[in-house]
C-alpha positions as CSV (number, residue, x, y, z in Angstrom):
1,M,101.6,127.5,130.7
2,K,98.9,127.2,128.0
3,I,98.5,123.7,126.8
4,L,96.5,122.6,123.9
5,F,95.0,119.2,123.9
6,A,93.8,118.1,120.3
7,T,92.9,115.2,119.7
8,G,90.1,113.7,116.6
9,K,87.3,113.2,118.0
10,L,85.7,114.7,121.3
11,N,81.9,113.2,121.4
12,A,80.1,114.9,124.6
13,G,80.5,111.3,126.0
14,F,84.1,110.8,125.7
15,S,86.0,107.7,124.9
16,A,88.6,105.6,127.0
17,T,92.0,107.4,125.3
18,N,89.5,111.2,125.9
19,K,89.3,110.9,129.1
20,I,92.6,109.3,130.1
21,I,94.1,113.1,128.0
22,S,91.2,115.2,130.0
23,Q,92.4,114.0,133.1
24,I,96.1,114.5,133.2
25,A,94.8,118.5,131.7
26,A,92.5,118.3,135.0
27,Q,95.9,117.5,136.7
28,L,97.9,120.2,135.0
29,V,95.2,122.6,135.9
30,T,96.1,122.0,139.3
31,K,99.5,122.9,138.9
32,G,98.7,126.2,137.6
33,H,98.3,125.5,134.2
34,S,95.7,126.4,131.6
35,C,94.3,123.5,129.9
36,T,91.9,123.1,126.8
37,M,90.8,120.1,124.5
38,C,89.5,120.5,121.3
39,G,88.2,118.0,118.6
40,L,85.5,117.2,115.9
41,A,82.2,116.3,117.7
42,A,79.0,114.7,116.0
43,D,76.4,114.7,119.1
44,C,76.5,118.4,119.8
45,K,76.8,121.1,118.5
46,A,79.4,123.6,118.2
47,G,80.5,125.1,121.6
48,T,82.7,125.8,124.5
49,S,82.7,123.9,128.2
50,V,84.6,123.5,131.0
51,E,85.0,120.5,132.6
52,N,87.2,119.5,135.9
53,G,89.0,123.1,134.8
54,V,89.2,122.2,131.4
55,T,88.5,123.9,128.6
56,M,86.9,121.7,126.1
57,V,86.0,123.0,122.5
58,R,84.0,120.6,120.3
59,M,84.1,121.5,116.6
60,N,81.1,120.4,115.0
61,S,81.8,117.6,112.2
62,S,79.7,118.6,109.4
63,L,80.7,115.4,107.7
64,L,77.7,112.5,107.2
65,V,79.8,109.9,107.9
66,D,80.6,111.1,111.7
67,R,77.1,111.2,112.3
68,A,76.0,107.6,111.0
69,Q,78.3,106.4,112.7
70,L,76.9,107.3,116.1
71,A,73.4,106.8,115.1
72,F,74.7,103.3,114.6
73,D,76.0,103.3,117.9
74,R,73.1,104.5,119.3
75,Y,70.8,102.2,117.3
76,S,73.0,99.2,118.0
77,A,72.8,100.1,122.1
78,S,69.1,100.6,122.1
79,L,68.8,97.0,120.9
80,G,70.4,95.0,123.8
81,E,74.0,94.4,124.6
82,N,74.7,91.5,122.2
83,A,72.9,93.2,118.8
84,R,75.2,95.0,117.4
85,A,76.7,92.0,114.7
86,S,72.9,91.9,114.1
87,A,72.2,95.2,113.3
88,R,73.4,96.5,110.6
89,K,70.8,95.4,108.1
90,S,68.4,96.3,110.3
91,F,69.9,100.3,110.7
92,V,70.1,100.0,107.1
93,L,66.3,99.5,106.5
94,K,65.4,102.0,108.6
95,H,67.7,104.7,108.1
96,P,69.0,104.2,104.4
97,V,71.2,107.8,104.5
98,Y,73.0,106.5,107.3
99,G,73.2,103.0,106.3
100,A,74.7,104.0,102.8
101,A,77.1,106.9,104.8
102,L,78.1,103.6,107.1
103,I,78.6,101.3,104.5
104,Y,80.8,104.0,102.6
105,R,83.1,104.7,106.0
106,Y,84.3,101.8,105.8
107,S,85.1,100.3,102.1
108,S,87.9,101.0,100.4
109,L,86.4,104.0,98.6
110,F,86.7,106.5,102.0
111,D,88.7,108.5,101.8
112,S,89.8,109.9,105.4
113,S,91.9,112.6,103.9
114,K,89.0,114.0,104.0
115,R,88.2,114.7,107.5
116,A,91.6,114.7,108.7
117,Q,92.6,118.4,106.8
118,I,89.4,119.6,107.8
119,Y,90.1,118.8,111.0
120,G,93.5,120.4,110.8
121,E,92.5,123.7,109.5
122,K,90.0,124.3,112.7
123,V,93.0,123.1,115.2
124,K,95.0,126.0,113.5
125,E,92.3,128.8,113.9
126,L,91.6,127.9,117.7
127,V,96.3,127.9,117.8
128,L,95.5,131.3,116.0
129,K,93.1,132.8,117.5
130,E,93.9,131.3,121.6
131,H,97.7,131.7,121.0
132,F,99.2,128.7,123.1
133,D,102.7,128.0,124.3
134,V,102.3,124.2,122.8
135,A,100.1,121.8,121.3
136,V,99.6,118.1,122.0
137,L,97.8,115.8,119.1
138,S,96.8,113.1,121.1
139,Y,95.7,109.5,120.9
140,M,94.3,110.0,117.1
141,P,94.7,108.5,113.9
142,F,97.8,108.9,111.5
143,T,96.2,110.8,109.0
144,E,94.4,113.4,111.4
145,A,97.9,114.2,113.1
146,M,99.8,114.9,110.0
147,Y,97.3,117.4,108.8
148,A,97.4,118.3,112.1
149,A,101.2,119.0,112.3
150,K,101.7,120.2,108.7
151,A,98.5,122.8,109.8
152,L,100.6,124.0,113.1
153,K,104.5,123.9,111.8
154,G,106.0,126.9,112.4
155,I,102.3,128.5,114.4
156,V,103.3,126.9,117.6
157,P,105.5,124.2,119.4
158,I,104.1,120.8,118.9
159,C,104.2,117.5,120.9
160,L,102.7,113.9,119.9
161,Y,100.9,111.5,122.5
162,Q,101.3,108.2,120.7
163,A,98.5,105.5,122.1
164,D,99.3,102.7,119.1
165,P,101.8,101.8,116.3
166,W,100.9,104.3,113.3
167,G,103.6,103.3,110.7
168,L,105.6,100.6,111.8
169,H,102.9,97.9,111.4
170,R,104.6,94.4,112.2
171,D,101.4,92.4,111.1
172,A,101.8,90.0,107.5
173,E,98.5,91.8,106.1
174,L,100.5,95.7,106.5
175,A,104.7,93.8,106.3
176,K,104.2,95.1,102.3
177,D,103.4,99.0,103.1
178,E,106.7,99.0,105.4
179,A,108.9,101.3,103.8
180,L,105.9,103.6,103.4
181,H,104.5,103.4,106.5
182,I,108.0,104.5,108.1
183,K,108.3,107.3,105.6
184,E,104.8,108.7,106.7
185,E,105.9,107.9,110.0
186,T,109.6,109.9,110.4
187,E,107.8,113.3,108.2
188,L,105.3,113.4,110.8
189,F,108.4,112.7,113.5
190,S,110.2,115.7,111.9
191,F,107.5,118.8,112.9
192,A,107.4,117.3,116.3
193,E,109.6,119.1,119.5
194,H,109.0,115.9,121.6
195,I,107.1,112.3,121.1
196,I,105.6,110.3,124.4
197,T,104.9,107.4,123.2
198,T,104.7,103.5,124.5
199,H,107.5,101.4,125.9
200,A,107.3,98.6,123.0
201,L,107.3,100.9,120.4
202,Y,110.0,103.1,121.7
203,R,112.3,99.6,122.3
204,L,111.4,99.2,118.1
205,Y,111.7,102.7,116.8
206,L,115.7,102.5,118.6
207,E,116.4,99.1,116.9
208,H,115.5,100.5,113.5
209,E,117.8,103.2,111.7
210,A,115.2,105.1,110.2
211,Y,114.1,106.1,113.8
212,R,117.0,106.5,115.3
213,P,117.3,110.9,114.4
214,F,114.5,110.7,116.4
215,A,116.3,108.8,119.1
216,D,116.4,112.4,121.7
217,K,112.8,113.1,121.1
218,L,111.4,110.1,122.3
219,T,109.9,109.3,125.2
220,P,108.6,106.7,126.5
221,M,105.5,106.2,128.7
222,N,103.0,103.1,129.9
223,F,98.8,104.4,129.3
224,P,97.6,105.7,132.6
225,N,95.0,102.9,133.6
226,I,96.5,102.1,137.2
227,R,93.1,103.9,139.2
228,P,91.2,102.6,141.8
229,A,88.3,100.1,140.3
230,Q,84.4,102.0,140.1
231,K,82.0,100.1,141.8
232,S,79.7,99.1,139.8
233,S,76.0,99.1,140.9
234,A,75.2,96.9,137.7
235,Q,74.4,92.2,138.2
236,S,77.2,90.6,136.9
237,V,76.6,89.2,133.8
238,F,77.7,85.4,135.0
239,D,76.1,83.7,137.5
240,F,80.0,81.8,139.1
241,D,79.9,79.0,140.5
242,Q,81.4,78.8,144.2
243,N,82.0,75.2,143.7
244,H,84.5,75.7,140.6
245,I,87.0,78.0,140.1
246,N,86.4,80.8,137.7
247,L,88.3,82.2,135.6
248,L,87.6,84.7,133.1
249,F,88.5,86.7,130.5
250,C,86.7,90.4,129.6
251,G,87.8,91.8,125.8
252,L,88.1,90.8,122.1
253,L,89.3,87.3,121.0
254,E,90.4,86.9,117.8
255,D,92.5,83.7,116.7
256,E,94.6,85.9,114.1
257,Y,96.2,88.5,116.9
258,R,95.1,86.3,120.2
259,N,93.9,82.4,119.2
260,P,92.6,80.6,122.6
261,D,93.4,77.1,121.4
262,L,96.5,76.1,122.7
263,F,95.7,77.8,126.5
264,L,91.9,75.8,126.0
265,Q,93.5,72.5,124.9
266,T,96.1,73.2,128.5
267,A,92.4,74.3,130.3
268,E,90.9,70.7,128.9
269,K,93.9,68.7,130.1
270,L,93.4,70.2,133.6
271,M,89.7,69.9,133.3
272,E,89.9,66.2,132.5
273,A,92.1,65.8,135.7
274,G,89.5,66.9,137.8
275,L,89.9,70.7,138.2
276,P,86.5,72.3,138.8
277,L,87.6,74.7,136.1
278,K,85.0,77.2,134.5
279,L,86.1,79.6,132.2
280,H,84.1,82.3,131.4
281,F,84.7,84.6,127.7
282,L,83.2,88.0,127.8
283,G,83.2,90.8,125.0
284,T,83.3,90.3,121.3
285,S,84.0,86.3,119.9
286,T,85.6,86.2,115.8
287,S,87.8,82.7,117.4
288,K,86.9,79.8,115.3
289,A,89.6,77.9,117.8
290,L,86.5,78.9,120.9
291,V,83.5,77.3,119.2
292,P,84.4,73.8,119.3
293,F,85.0,74.1,122.9
294,I,82.2,75.2,123.7
295,K,80.2,72.6,122.3
296,K,81.7,70.0,124.1
297,Y,82.2,72.0,127.7
298,P,78.7,73.4,127.5
299,E,78.7,73.8,131.3
300,N,82.4,74.7,131.6
301,I,82.7,77.0,128.7
302,I,80.4,80.3,128.3
303,H,80.7,82.7,125.7
304,H,78.5,85.6,126.5
305,Q,79.6,89.0,124.2
306,A,80.0,92.4,125.0
307,V,78.1,94.5,127.3
308,S,78.5,98.5,128.7
309,L,81.3,98.8,130.9
310,E,79.6,99.2,133.8
311,K,78.1,95.2,133.5
312,A,82.2,94.8,132.4
313,V,83.2,96.1,135.8
314,A,81.0,93.5,137.9
315,T,81.5,90.9,136.5
316,M,85.6,90.8,136.6
317,E,84.6,91.9,139.9
318,K,82.4,88.4,140.8
319,A,85.5,86.2,139.0
320,D,87.9,84.6,141.1
321,I,90.8,84.8,138.4
322,L,90.8,87.1,135.2
323,L,92.0,85.9,132.5
324,N,95.0,87.8,130.3
325,I,95.5,86.1,126.5
326,S,98.0,88.6,125.2
327,N,98.5,88.9,121.2
328,T,100.9,88.0,119.0
329,L,102.2,91.2,118.5
330,D,105.7,92.6,119.7
331,N,104.6,96.3,119.7
332,Q,101.5,96.4,121.7
333,V,101.0,97.0,125.5
334,P,97.3,96.4,125.7
335,S,96.1,98.6,128.3
336,K,93.3,96.4,129.5
337,I,96.5,94.4,132.0
338,F,96.0,98.2,133.8
339,D,92.4,97.2,134.7
340,Y,92.9,93.9,135.5
341,F,95.1,94.8,137.9
342,S,93.3,97.7,139.7
343,L,90.7,95.2,140.8
344,C,93.1,93.7,143.1
345,K,92.5,90.3,142.0
346,P,94.6,86.8,140.9
347,V,95.2,87.3,137.1
348,L,96.1,84.2,134.8
349,N,98.3,85.6,132.0
350,V,98.9,83.4,128.8
351,Q,102.3,84.6,127.2
352,K,101.6,83.2,123.3
353,I,105.7,84.9,121.7
354,H,108.8,85.0,123.6
355,N,109.4,88.8,123.2
356,C,106.3,89.9,124.6
357,P,105.8,93.0,126.0
358,S,103.5,92.6,128.7
359,R,104.9,90.3,130.2
360,E,107.8,92.4,132.7
361,Y,103.9,93.9,133.8
362,F,102.8,90.3,134.7
363,D,106.7,89.6,136.1
364,R,105.9,92.5,138.4
365,Y,102.1,91.7,140.5
366,P,102.3,89.3,143.0
367,L,98.8,87.5,141.8
368,S,99.9,86.9,138.7
369,F,100.9,83.5,137.1
370,T,102.0,83.6,133.5
371,L,101.3,80.4,131.2
372,C,103.5,80.1,128.5
373,D,101.2,79.4,125.2
374,Y,104.1,77.9,123.5
375,A,105.4,75.5,126.9
376,P,102.6,75.9,129.3
377,D,103.7,74.3,132.8
378,T,100.4,72.6,133.6
379,E,101.3,71.9,137.0
380,A,102.3,75.2,137.8
381,A,99.2,76.5,136.7
382,K,97.2,74.1,138.0
383,E,99.2,74.8,141.8
384,F,97.8,78.8,140.6
385,L,95.0,78.2,140.2
386,L,93.9,76.4,143.3
387,S,95.8,78.7,144.9
388,A,94.3,82.3,144.0
389,K,90.8,81.8,144.7
390,G,89.7,84.3,147.2
391,R,93.5,86.0,147.7
392,T,93.8,90.0,146.8
393,I,95.9,92.5,146.8
394,G,95.9,96.3,148.2
395,F,95.0,99.2,145.8
396,E,97.9,101.3,147.5
397,E,100.6,98.3,146.5
398,V,99.3,97.8,143.5
399,S,99.6,102.2,142.7
400,E,103.3,101.7,144.0
401,L,104.0,99.0,142.2
402,F,102.6,100.6,138.8
403,Y,103.7,104.2,139.8
404,D,104.5,104.6,136.5
405,A,101.2,103.8,135.0
406,T,99.2,106.5,137.1
407,I,97.5,109.1,135.8
408,G,99.6,111.8,138.6
409,Y,102.9,109.5,136.6
410,A,101.5,110.7,133.7
411,A,100.6,114.6,134.2
412,D,103.8,114.9,136.2
413,K,105.6,113.5,132.7
414,T,104.7,115.6,130.4
415,E,104.8,118.8,132.5
416,E,107.9,117.9,132.1
417,I,108.5,117.7,128.7
418,L,106.0,120.7,127.8
419,C,107.8,122.7,130.1
420,A,111.5,121.5,128.4
421,V,110.0,122.2,124.7
422,R,108.8,125.8,125.8
423,K,112.1,126.5,126.1
424,K,114.0,125.6,122.9
């Protein structure tokens, strides 16, 4: 079978989601299929290469906003690990044309449909030239998926590989547009022979009458991120004090969806009761709730801005216990929880809503404890923290527990779906 995985952006440096798709495609190649990935690239010339048996077709993006985004990413990285937030002003001064393009890119004036239309036409040209058996629109913004689907309709069977919610928004900011989002998303679904979605979204789709006509087209699948942790030669960001229980949160912290306030109040009670606890937060934070706790406990609560993936992995490897603060959205399971499980370390999970879709995964993982933010069991949390330090689990056991979140499972399931689509 000749399969095209079309993704919106395919720069020379893979994004996390594109890396997942490329690994699934590489597995399908070993099964005898021909696989191609395509996407717009701003950091290299248009061209074709073969990587792990997968043909990579990079279509040069002629849009200034794409080149400006790439230039800014590289500029901020060159200034150091914590410079991204402060780099914007100096970037605009040093690169006024790119700076202006970047300001425009994130303004309300920017129309993403132009880029999406260019992308859709390029994908259509490739499909007409290479005669693929099936096209999979993978992990891309909604607008690009829509234009690509419209361009390919009637030419080749289409499948959608959906990582994040497109139309069915649950947050207050977008609730006013819910009817429009659902109308657009169901239109996109009508173009597809099959839709691979997340388990959380699958449940919500089945609950909503607008999506019931597509029930037979939907297959839920976990983000396939369970894999042996790559050992890092980088230095840990934190010097962990072995006389304390070192708890590490790694990721984005924000008060709107992932407010740490109630958890920090629980941690404060534990520290005041004598538990030798240190909290380390690694990653971008816009949380105002975190600031007063850092000021009050500067030796025990520490925050460091985002660093490279290598340093983040090295830091997670050194921590005693990993901390997950789930978000308040009932339609998303953060893919990082599978990164946590892959490290085979204890995890303290902070659940913020009663119907949190992450909970079922933590209930599967034997080295985890879930602290309900809205009704914290402080004594049970204390017992877990005291007993969990130094414990690990074998990766083989983790991969068996979460086989449905591995590349092997995702490749097998994708092959099954695409073969069925082709036979229709």
